[in-house]
Structures are given as C-alpha cells and as structure tokens.
C-alpha positions, 0 to 999 in steps of 0.5 A: 500500500502506498503512503497516500492510500495509507493516509486516506485509510486513517479516517476510515480506521478512526471511524471504525474504532469509534463505532466499535467503542459505541457499540461495545459500550451500548452492549455493556451498559443498561439502556437509557432511562434504566437505573442500575441497582447495586447489591451486596451479600449480607451476613446472617442474623445475630444469634440469641443472647444465650449463644452470644455468651459462649464466645471464644478466643479462637482466631480464624484466618480466611484466605481469599476466596477463589471464584469460577471465572463467570463470576468475575464481573460486576453484572449479576449472573443469572443461569438461563440453562444448565450451561448458559449464563446471562448477565443482568446489566441493570443489576450488579454487585457493589463489590467483587463477588469473591471479596463479598463472599470472603467478607460475609463468611468472616462475619458469619463465622464470627457470629456462629463460632462465635468469635470477634477474631476472624482475619482476612488479610495476611497473618503469621501462622502462630497467630491463628488457630485454623485457616479456611480456604474456599474455592467456588464452582457455582454461585448463582440464581437461575431464571426459575429462582433456584439458587445454588452454591457449590464449592470445595472447602478446606480447614487447615492447620496454620502454616503447614497446609495440613488438612484438618477437614475438607469436602465438597459443599453443595446447597440450593434454595428456592426464591424468585428469579433475580430479573424480577426480584433482585432484592430477594435473589441477593438475600437468597444468595446471602443465605446460601453463604450462611449455609456454607459458613455453618458447614465450616463452623461444624468442621472447626468445632469438631476439630476443637472438640478433638483437640480438647479430648486429646 
C-alpha cells in the first residue's frame, strides 16, 4: 500500500474504532432511562443472647476466596440453562463477588463460632488457630429462582497446609428469579453463604472438640 492510500485509510480506521467503542459500550451498559441497582451479600442474623455468651478466643484466618471465572464481573449472573449464563446489566454487585463472599463468611463465622477474631488479610501462622480456604464452582440464581452454591472447602492447620477437614459443599434454595426480584435473589444468595459458613463452623468445632479430648 502506498503512503497516500495509507493516509486516506486513517479516517476510515478512526471511524471504525469509534463505532466499535459505541457499540461495545451500548452492549455493556443498561439502556437509557434504566437505573442500575447495586447489591451486596449480607451476613446472617445475630444469634440469641444465650449463644452470644459462649464466645471464644479462637482466631480464624480466611484466605481469599477463589471464584469460577463467570463470576468475575460486576453484572449479576443469572443461569438461563444448565450451561448458559446471562448477565443482568441493570443489576450488579457493589463489590467483587469473591471479596463479598470472603467478607460475609468472616462475619458469619464470627457470629456462629462465635468469635470477634476472624482475619482476612495476611497473618503469621502462630497467630491463628485454623485457616479456611474456599474455592467456588457455582454461585448463582437461575431464571426459575433456584439458587445454588457449590464449592470445595478446606480447614487447615496454620502454616503447614495440613488438612484438618475438607469436602465438597453443595446447597440450593428456592426464591424468585433475580430479573424480577433482585432484592430477594441477593438475600437468597446471602443465605446460601450462611449455609456454607455453618458447614465450616461444624468442621472447626469438631476439630476443637478433638483437640480438647486429646
């Protein structure tokens, strides 16, 4: 291509680039006049006063939660079919889902154990009693309102990567579809996170009972 032809192609390239950006933005953004609604996961409710009196000094470290790739964006993912995901562009998470789940699990563990010493950032092995690791395969509500959380979890001794307990977690709850009632769908997903927290607490408590017996 000669220099004149190359120069004449610049405006065309620029127009194409602008057009691509406009089309891309229109696909990623909600239609004009539609307000984007943002949601967060919420911790479980506070237990009874009797349960609160049994608090412990246990320190728990929760590692960053690993999420399936389809949950990496802010728009809320709704499962249309078993292998099809649609993203609700006008309904989004106010924070990253991995960060949200780690935060809520920490709050739930603190309530259920109960302890006020749950750590989310780096810690020295000698400063925690156990470490918790969660790897999420599925966390969504489908178009019929069926919410599912599936994850691998491990409770580890601090520092040495030795499994105290581990397993596959799967739970489901029924509610409204997120595209018709996103408030209830977000609450349903929070409840699923609470179900996972209860499983983790059960494993942690079993470890503590065994330690006391020995």
